[in-house]
C-alpha positions as CSV (number, residue, x, y, z in Angstrom):
1,X,22.7,-12.6,-18.1
2,X,22.3,-9.9,-21.3
3,X,19.0,-10.2,-21.4
4,X,18.3,-9.3,-17.8
5,X,20.7,-6.6,-17.8
6,X,18.5,-4.6,-20.8
7,X,15.4,-5.4,-18.8
8,X,17.1,-3.3,-15.6
9,X,18.3,-0.8,-18.6
10,X,14.8,-0.1,-19.3
11,X,12.2,-0.6,-16.1
12,X,14.8,0.6,-13.5
13,X,14.4,4.2,-15.5
14,X,11.2,3.9,-16.7
15,X,10.1,2.7,-14.0
16,X,11.5,6.0,-11.8
17,X,10.2,8.4,-14.1
18,X,6.7,7.4,-13.6
19,X,6.7,6.8,-10.2
20,X,7.6,10.6,-9.6
21,X,5.2,11.5,-12.8
22,X,2.7,9.2,-10.4
23,X,3.6,11.1,-7.1
24,X,3.3,14.4,-8.8
25,X,-0.5,13.4,-10.1
26,X,-1.7,12.5,-6.5
27,X,0.3,14.8,-4.0
28,X,-2.2,17.5,-4.2
29,X,-5.2,15.2,-2.3
30,X,-2.9,15.1,1.1
31,X,-1.0,18.6,0.7
32,X,-4.7,20.4,-0.3
33,X,-5.2,21.4,3.5
34,X,-2.2,22.7,3.6
35,X,-2.3,24.8,0.2
36,X,-5.4,26.2,1.3
37,X,-4.5,27.3,4.6
38,X,-1.3,28.8,4.1
39,X,-2.5,30.3,0.6
40,X,-6.1,30.7,1.1
41,X,-7.5,28.7,-1.8
42,X,-11.2,28.3,-3.0
43,X,-12.6,25.6,-4.2
44,X,-12.6,26.2,-7.1
45,X,-8.7,27.7,-7.0
46,X,-7.7,24.2,-6.0
47,X,-9.3,22.6,-8.5
48,X,-7.9,24.9,-11.4
49,X,-4.4,24.4,-10.1
50,X,-4.4,20.5,-9.7
51,X,-6.4,20.2,-13.2
52,X,-3.3,22.1,-14.6
53,X,-1.1,19.0,-14.4
54,X,-3.8,17.8,-17.0
55,X,-4.2,21.0,-19.3
56,X,-0.8,20.9,-20.2
57,X,-0.2,17.1,-20.4
58,X,-3.3,16.7,-23.1
59,X,-1.9,19.3,-25.0
60,X,1.3,17.9,-25.6
61,X,0.1,14.9,-25.8
62,X,0.2,15.2,-30.0
63,X,3.1,16.3,-30.7
64,X,4.7,14.0,-28.5
65,X,3.9,11.2,-30.1
66,X,5.7,12.5,-33.5
67,X,8.9,13.5,-31.1
68,X,8.9,9.8,-30.0
69,X,8.9,8.4,-33.2
70,X,12.0,11.5,-34.5
71,X,14.5,11.1,-31.4
72,X,13.5,8.2,-29.4
73,X,12.2,7.7,-25.8
74,X,15.2,8.1,-24.1
75,X,16.2,11.8,-25.2
76,X,12.0,13.2,-25.3
77,X,11.6,11.6,-21.9
78,X,14.7,12.6,-19.8
79,X,14.6,16.5,-21.9
80,X,11.1,16.6,-20.6
81,X,11.6,15.5,-17.0
82,X,13.8,18.8,-16.8
83,X,10.9,21.0,-16.9
84,X,9.5,18.5,-13.9
85,X,12.3,19.4,-12.2
86,X,11.9,22.7,-12.8
87,X,8.3,23.5,-12.3
88,X,7.9,21.9,-8.9
89,X,11.0,23.9,-7.7
90,X,8.7,26.7,-8.6
91,X,5.6,25.2,-7.0
92,X,8.0,25.0,-3.9
93,X,8.8,28.8,-4.1
94,X,5.3,30.1,-4.9
95,X,3.6,32.5,-3.1
96,X,0.5,33.1,-5.1
97,X,-1.6,30.9,-7.4
98,X,0.0,32.2,-10.0
99,X,2.9,30.7,-9.5
100,X,1.2,27.5,-8.4
101,X,0.1,27.2,-11.4
102,X,2.8,27.8,-13.4
103,X,4.9,25.5,-11.0
104,X,2.2,22.6,-11.9
105,X,1.8,23.6,-15.4
106,X,5.4,22.6,-16.0
107,X,5.2,19.3,-13.9
108,X,2.4,18.3,-16.5
109,X,4.0,19.2,-19.3
110,X,7.9,18.0,-18.2
111,X,5.6,14.2,-17.4
112,X,4.1,13.9,-20.6
113,X,6.2,11.1,-21.5
114,X,6.2,8.8,-18.6
115,X,4.5,6.1,-19.6
116,X,3.9,6.7,-23.6
117,X,8.0,6.7,-23.8
118,X,8.1,3.5,-22.0
119,X,5.8,1.9,-24.1
120,X,7.3,2.6,-26.7
121,X,10.9,1.9,-25.5
122,X,9.6,-1.5,-24.7
123,X,7.6,-2.1,-27.7
124,X,11.5,-1.0,-29.6
125,X,13.4,-3.7,-27.5
126,X,11.4,-6.6,-25.9
127,X,9.6,-9.2,-28.1
128,X,5.9,-9.2,-28.4
129,X,5.3,-11.7,-25.9
130,X,7.1,-10.0,-23.2
131,X,5.1,-6.1,-23.3
132,X,2.2,-7.1,-21.8
133,X,4.6,-8.1,-18.5
134,X,6.9,-5.4,-19.3
135,X,3.5,-2.4,-19.4
136,X,2.0,-4.2,-16.4
137,X,5.5,-3.1,-14.5
138,X,5.4,0.8,-15.7
139,X,2.0,0.9,-14.1
140,X,2.7,-0.9,-11.3
141,X,5.4,1.7,-10.9
142,X,2.5,4.0,-11.4
143,X,0.9,2.9,-8.2
144,X,3.7,2.9,-5.8
145,X,3.7,6.4,-6.9
146,X,0.1,7.3,-6.0
147,X,1.3,5.1,-2.8
148,X,4.1,7.3,-1.7
149,X,1.8,10.0,-2.6
150,X,-0.7,9.2,0.5
151,X,0.9,8.0,3.9
152,X,4.3,8.8,3.1
153,X,3.5,12.1,2.2
154,X,1.9,12.8,5.1
155,X,5.0,11.7,7.5
156,X,7.0,13.8,5.8
157,X,4.4,16.7,7.1
158,X,5.2,16.4,10.2
159,X,9.3,17.3,9.3
160,X,8.6,19.2,6.7
161,X,6.0,21.4,4.9
162,X,4.4,21.2,1.5
163,X,7.5,23.2,0.1
164,X,9.3,20.5,1.5
165,X,7.9,17.9,-0.4
166,X,7.8,19.5,-3.4
167,X,11.9,20.4,-3.5
168,X,12.3,16.6,-2.8
169,X,10.6,16.1,-5.7
170,X,12.1,18.2,-8.0
171,X,15.4,16.5,-6.9
172,X,14.1,13.7,-8.4
173,X,12.3,14.4,-11.3
174,X,16.1,15.6,-12.0
175,X,17.2,11.9,-10.9
176,X,14.5,10.3,-13.2
177,X,15.9,12.5,-16.1
178,X,19.3,11.9,-15.9
179,X,19.3,8.1,-15.2
180,X,17.0,7.7,-18.0
181,X,19.3,10.3,-20.1
182,X,22.2,7.9,-19.0
183,X,20.6,4.3,-18.7
184,X,18.8,3.6,-20.9
185,X,19.9,2.2,-24.7
186,X,19.3,4.4,-27.8
187,X,16.3,3.2,-29.6
188,X,17.6,1.1,-32.6
189,X,16.5,3.3,-36.0
190,X,14.2,1.1,-38.4
191,X,14.6,3.0,-41.8
192,X,13.9,7.0,-42.3
193,X,11.6,8.7,-40.4
194,X,7.7,8.8,-41.4
195,X,6.8,12.2,-43.2
196,X,5.1,15.0,-41.0
197,X,2.3,15.0,-43.6
198,X,2.1,11.7,-43.4
199,X,2.0,11.2,-40.1
200,X,-0.7,13.8,-39.8
201,X,-2.5,11.7,-42.2
202,X,-2.5,8.8,-40.2
203,X,-3.7,10.9,-37.2
204,X,-6.7,11.6,-39.3
205,X,-7.5,8.3,-40.1
206,X,-7.8,7.2,-36.4
207,X,-10.1,10.2,-35.4
208,X,-12.3,9.3,-38.4
209,X,-12.5,6.0,-37.8
210,X,-15.9,5.3,-36.1
211,X,-15.1,2.6,-33.8
212,X,-12.9,5.0,-32.0
213,X,-15.5,7.2,-31.6
214,X,-18.1,4.1,-30.1
215,X,-15.6,3.3,-26.3
216,X,-13.9,6.7,-26.3
217,X,-16.3,8.5,-24.8
218,X,-16.6,6.2,-22.2
219,X,-13.0,5.9,-22.2
220,X,-12.5,9.8,-21.4
221,X,-15.7,10.1,-19.2
222,X,-14.5,7.3,-17.0
223,X,-10.7,8.3,-16.9
224,X,-11.9,11.9,-15.8
225,X,-13.9,10.5,-13.0
226,X,-11.4,8.6,-12.1
227,X,-7.8,10.6,-12.4
228,X,-10.1,14.1,-10.8
229,X,-11.7,12.7,-8.0
230,X,-8.1,10.0,-7.0
231,X,-6.1,12.6,-7.5
232,X,-7.1,15.2,-5.6
233,X,-10.9,15.4,-3.8
234,X,-11.0,11.9,-2.7
235,X,-8.7,13.6,0.2
236,X,-11.2,16.7,0.5
237,X,-14.6,13.9,0.1
238,X,-13.6,12.0,3.0
239,X,-12.5,14.9,5.3
240,X,-16.0,16.8,5.0
241,X,-18.5,13.6,4.2
242,X,-16.9,10.7,6.1
243,X,-15.5,13.4,9.1
244,X,-11.9,11.6,8.6
245,X,-8.7,12.6,10.6
246,X,-5.9,14.0,8.3
247,X,-4.1,10.6,9.6
248,X,-7.4,8.8,8.6
249,X,-7.4,10.1,5.2
250,X,-3.9,9.6,4.2
251,X,-4.6,5.8,5.7
252,X,-7.7,5.4,3.1
253,X,-5.8,6.9,0.5
254,X,-2.9,4.7,0.4
255,X,-5.3,1.3,0.4
256,X,-7.3,2.9,-2.6
257,X,-3.9,3.3,-4.3
258,X,-3.1,-0.3,-3.3
259,X,-6.3,-1.5,-5.0
260,X,-5.4,0.6,-8.2
261,X,-2.0,-1.7,-8.1
262,X,-3.6,-4.7,-7.8
263,X,-6.7,-3.6,-10.6
264,X,-3.9,-3.4,-13.0
265,X,-2.3,-6.4,-12.2
266,X,-6.2,-7.8,-12.4
267,X,-7.8,-6.7,-15.6
268,X,-5.0,-7.3,-18.1
269,X,-5.0,-11.1,-17.1
270,X,-8.5,-11.1,-16.8
271,X,-8.8,-9.1,-20.4
272,X,-5.4,-11.9,-21.5
273,X,-7.4,-15.2,-20.1
274,X,-11.0,-14.2,-20.8
275,X,-9.6,-13.3,-24.0
276,X,-9.3,-17.0,-24.9
277,X,-12.8,-18.1,-24.0
278,X,-14.1,-15.7,-26.6
279,X,-14.9,-12.8,-24.7
280,X,-13.1,-9.7,-26.6
281,X,-11.2,-7.2,-24.1
282,X,-14.3,-4.6,-25.4
283,X,-16.9,-6.9,-22.7
284,X,-14.4,-7.1,-19.9
285,X,-14.0,-3.1,-20.3
286,X,-18.0,-2.3,-20.2
287,X,-18.3,-4.4,-17.4
288,X,-15.3,-2.9,-15.1
289,X,-16.3,0.4,-16.3
290,X,-19.9,0.0,-15.1
291,X,-19.2,-1.3,-11.7
292,X,-17.0,1.7,-11.4
293,X,-19.9,3.7,-12.5
294,X,-22.1,1.5,-9.8
295,X,-19.3,2.3,-7.1
296,X,-19.6,6.4,-7.4
297,X,-23.8,5.9,-7.6
298,X,-23.3,4.1,-4.2
299,X,-20.9,7.2,-2.9
300,X,-23.1,9.7,-3.6
301,X,-26.1,7.7,-1.8
302,X,-24.9,5.7,0.3
303,X,-21.7,7.6,1.7
304,X,-21.8,6.1,5.4
305,X,-19.7,3.5,3.7
306,X,-16.6,4.9,2.8
307,X,-13.6,2.6,3.4
308,X,-15.0,-0.5,0.9
309,X,-16.6,1.6,-1.5
310,X,-13.3,4.3,-1.7
311,X,-11.4,1.0,-1.9
312,X,-13.3,-0.4,-4.2
313,X,-13.0,3.2,-6.8
314,X,-9.5,2.3,-6.4
315,X,-9.8,-1.0,-8.2
316,X,-13.0,-1.0,-10.6
317,X,-11.2,2.4,-12.1
318,X,-8.6,0.7,-13.6
319,X,-10.8,-0.8,-16.0
320,X,-10.6,2.7,-18.1
321,X,-7.7,1.7,-19.1
322,X,-8.8,-1.3,-20.8
323,X,-9.9,0.7,-24.2
324,X,-6.6,1.2,-25.2
325,X,-6.1,-2.4,-25.7
326,X,-10.1,-3.2,-27.1
327,X,-8.7,-0.1,-30.1
328,X,-5.3,-1.2,-30.6
329,X,-7.4,-4.4,-32.1
330,X,-9.1,-1.4,-34.0
331,X,-6.1,-0.4,-36.2
332,X,-3.0,-1.3,-37.8
333,X,0.5,-0.7,-35.3
334,X,1.8,1.7,-37.0
335,X,-1.2,3.6,-35.8
336,X,-1.7,2.7,-32.3
337,X,1.0,4.9,-31.4
338,X,-1.1,7.8,-32.4
339,X,-4.1,6.2,-31.4
340,X,-3.0,6.0,-27.9
341,X,-1.8,9.6,-27.3
342,X,-5.2,10.8,-29.1
343,X,-7.3,9.0,-26.4
344,X,-4.6,10.7,-24.0
345,X,-5.6,14.0,-25.1
346,X,-9.2,13.4,-24.8
347,X,-8.7,11.8,-21.3
348,X,-6.5,14.2,-19.6
349,X,-8.7,17.4,-21.3
350,X,-11.3,15.9,-19.6
351,X,-9.7,15.4,-16.4
352,X,-8.8,18.6,-16.4
353,X,-12.5,19.9,-16.7
354,X,-13.4,17.4,-14.0
355,X,-11.4,18.1,-11.5
356,X,-11.8,22.1,-11.6
357,X,-15.4,21.7,-12.5
358,X,-15.9,20.1,-9.1
359,X,-14.4,22.8,-7.3
360,X,-16.2,25.2,-8.7
361,X,-19.7,23.1,-7.9
362,X,-18.3,22.9,-4.4
363,X,-17.3,26.2,-3.8
364,X,-21.4,27.3,-4.4
365,X,-22.3,26.2,-1.0
366,X,-20.3,28.3,1.9
367,X,-17.5,27.1,4.0
368,X,-18.9,24.7,7.4
369,X,-17.6,26.3,10.3
370,X,-14.7,23.7,10.4
371,X,-13.4,24.9,7.2
372,X,-14.0,21.9,5.0
373,X,-16.5,21.5,2.0
374,X,-20.4,21.3,2.2
375,X,-21.2,17.8,1.4
376,X,-24.4,18.7,-0.7
377,X,-21.3,20.2,-3.1
378,X,-19.6,16.8,-3.4
379,X,-22.4,15.3,-3.9
380,X,-24.0,17.8,-7.0
381,X,-20.6,17.5,-8.8
382,X,-20.2,13.6,-8.6
383,X,-23.8,13.6,-9.9
384,X,-22.8,15.6,-13.2
385,X,-19.6,13.2,-13.4
386,X,-21.7,10.4,-13.3
387,X,-24.1,11.4,-15.8
388,X,-21.8,12.5,-18.2
389,X,-20.6,8.5,-18.1
390,X,-24.2,7.0,-18.3
391,X,-24.3,8.5,-21.3
392,X,-21.5,7.9,-22.7
393,X,-22.1,4.2,-21.9
394,X,-25.4,4.1,-22.8
395,X,-23.9,5.5,-26.5
396,X,-21.4,2.6,-26.3
397,X,-24.5,-0.2,-25.4
398,X,-26.2,1.4,-28.6
399,X,-23.3,1.5,-31.1
400,X,-20.2,-0.5,-29.7
401,X,-21.4,-3.7,-30.1
402,X,-19.5,-5.0,-33.0
403,X,-16.8,-3.9,-30.7
404,X,-18.4,-7.0,-28.0
405,X,-18.1,-9.7,-31.3
406,X,-14.8,-8.8,-33.6
407,X,-13.0,-11.9,-34.7
């Protein structure tokens, strides 16, 4: 009974925090037309605005690891979520792009610990054999947030506007902060915190390790495409290229998010099972990310099949998370946190650039008579992201063979 109570004290608060963070991450894919109509945003404005979340999220990854080591998950995540709540309130009150940017940046900062803090708390409180399940539950809570940011948000827009949606999200972020602070147990101390100089030295060890750079480029280019497209440009693509009405867009975004939930569970389980037969996680990651790359190419050359292709996009894009497990086998346990946050830093910087870049490229073509964007703009932008992923994939296939056959 005590063990179950501990699980609830960990899963429910951290799950709520990650749920809220994923709603924030993906909600603009549904409300984008409202923002454009109300504030006259250009495609580049829209991409910059949504990607501001990724920029502040990325910028805080390295100090986040040190704060988590020193103060624990409970205090750090609860405190940061207050910034997310304030940022959501500012976003709801904004009358111009500048106000939206400040609010969105504060949201990105505020939710920057929602995954890493949970993983650290789980490793401190749970036995090693329970960590895959615990981490899977945490990822699913994010998937549920992505689901909520689709059809449910579209339904909410019939009752209120995007400002009302963000006021509700501000309250949810505040509730998550209070729940984590009041319910999560304090992290157990295991000796003196590592000195700052030692933490920096460990970070240098990660960034200088050749194995890190064998798979990291494919990981961050693939995740950048996945996060930037799913979090914003999937909705406008379905409207402008596939010709879907808003309810159809929201419905398909729901199924994309559902595929994401299945993918996070499925790829983790598949990697664990295949490792028993000598197939390394790097091989599973390469296969999954390769299929994800193929799906993106098909979206450019065969846009007439949006439903199956976008569901495959949601499913196979989750393979981009597997390089974290690959690198966890490379580094000793005391460096895995810095390894994760270093990769996270690269991922979210690239996601920021990718989300803005797509908007900038789309904006090179005139707006259609219906007020949408030209399909050729999406094709050009997606091809740029595909090109970077192809280069990174070739780099891995040439340089990363040791990761595929590691004992």
